[in-house]
C-alpha positions as CSV (number, residue, x, y, z in Angstrom):
1,M,-0.1,0.2,0.1
2,D,3.2,2.4,0.8
3,A,4.3,1.8,-2.9
4,V,1.1,3.2,-4.6
5,R,0.9,5.9,-2.0
6,D,4.4,6.7,-3.1
7,R,3.9,6.2,-6.5
8,P,0.4,6.0,-8.1
9,E,1.7,6.8,-11.2
10,H,3.9,3.5,-11.8
11,P,2.5,1.2,-14.1
12,F,1.8,-1.7,-11.1
13,T,1.1,-5.3,-11.7
14,T,-0.4,-7.2,-9.2
15,T,2.8,-9.4,-9.4
16,E,4.6,-6.8,-8.7
17,L,2.9,-5.5,-5.7
18,A,3.4,-9.1,-4.5
19,A,6.9,-9.4,-4.8
20,L,7.1,-5.9,-3.2
21,A,5.1,-7.4,-0.1
22,R,6.7,-10.5,-0.4
23,V,4.0,-12.8,-0.5
24,S,2.4,-14.7,-3.4
25,A,-0.3,-12.8,-5.9
26,R,-3.0,-14.8,-5.0
27,R,-2.3,-14.2,-1.2
28,L,-1.6,-10.6,-2.2
29,Q,-5.6,-10.4,-3.7
30,E,-7.3,-12.2,-0.5
31,S,-5.3,-9.6,2.0
32,F,-6.6,-6.9,0.0
33,R,-10.1,-8.6,-0.1
34,A,-9.9,-9.3,3.8
35,H,-8.2,-6.1,5.0
36,V,-9.0,-3.1,2.4
37,G,-12.2,-4.7,0.7
38,T,-11.2,-4.9,-2.9
39,T,-8.1,-5.2,-5.1
40,P,-4.9,-4.7,-5.5
41,M,-5.7,-2.9,-8.7
42,G,-8.7,-1.2,-7.4
43,Y,-7.1,0.2,-4.7
44,V,-4.2,1.4,-7.3
45,R,-7.1,2.7,-9.1
46,D,-8.5,4.7,-5.7
47,I,-5.6,6.2,-4.9
48,R,-5.0,7.3,-8.5
49,L,-8.7,8.7,-8.5
50,E,-7.9,10.5,-5.3
51,R,-5.1,12.3,-6.9
52,V,-6.7,13.0,-10.1
53,R,-9.2,14.8,-7.7
54,D,-6.8,16.5,-5.5
55,E,-5.2,18.2,-8.9
56,L,-8.7,18.8,-10.5
57,R,-9.5,20.7,-7.3
58,A,-6.2,22.6,-7.7
59,A,-6.5,23.8,-10.9
60,E,-6.1,27.5,-12.1
61,P,-9.3,28.6,-13.7
62,G,-9.2,28.8,-17.2
63,G,-5.3,27.9,-17.0
64,G,-6.2,25.5,-19.6
65,L,-5.9,21.8,-17.4
66,T,-8.1,18.9,-19.5
67,V,-9.5,16.7,-17.5
68,S,-7.8,14.4,-20.5
69,E,-4.3,15.7,-19.8
70,V,-4.5,14.5,-15.7
71,A,-6.0,11.2,-16.9
72,W,-3.9,10.5,-18.8
73,R,-0.8,11.6,-16.5
74,W,-2.2,9.5,-13.9
75,G,-2.3,6.1,-16.0
76,F,-5.6,6.6,-16.9
77,T,-5.9,5.6,-20.6
78,H,-9.4,4.5,-21.5
79,L,-11.3,8.3,-20.8
80,G,-14.7,6.6,-20.7
81,R,-14.0,3.9,-17.7
82,F,-12.2,6.7,-16.1
83,A,-15.4,9.3,-16.5
84,A,-17.5,6.2,-15.2
85,S,-15.1,5.6,-12.3
86,Y,-14.6,8.9,-11.3
87,R,-18.2,9.3,-11.2
88,D,-19.1,6.6,-9.2
89,R,-16.6,7.3,-6.6
90,F,-17.5,11.5,-6.5
91,G,-20.5,11.6,-7.6
92,E,-19.5,14.3,-10.4
93,A,-18.2,14.5,-13.5
94,P,-14.2,15.3,-13.4
95,S,-15.3,17.8,-16.3
96,Q,-17.4,19.6,-13.1
97,T,-14.5,18.8,-10.6
98,L,-12.4,20.9,-12.7
99,Q,-15.2,24.2,-13.4
100,A,-15.8,24.3,-9.9
101,R,-14.2,27.5,-8.2
102,P,-12.8,27.0,-5.0
103,P,-14.1,28.9,-2.0
104,A,-13.5,32.4,-1.6
105,R,-11.5,33.0,1.3
C-alpha cells in the first residue's frame, strides 16, 4: 500500500505488488479483499482517482488544463471508463470538478 501511495503513477501489476510485499499474488489478493475491501488493482485505481481529483481541484480556472491530460498523467488510458469510475467514486463528472471554483477566503 505504501508503494502505491508513494508512486501511484507507476504502472503497477498485481505480480509486482506481490513481489514488493514478499507474498504470492494470490495471497496479496486475498489479503486486500479481507483487509481493504478491494483488489490490489482496485486500490491502485482508487489512489489514482484521488490524485486526479486533487489535481483538478487545484487547477487554476481558465488555466488550460484538461481532464484528459490529468487522466493520462495518472495512468487512465480509457477515458470513458475513467469518467465512469470517477463519477461512481465522487458523484460528479471530472469536468464538473475542474470547473468548480474553490470557496472564497
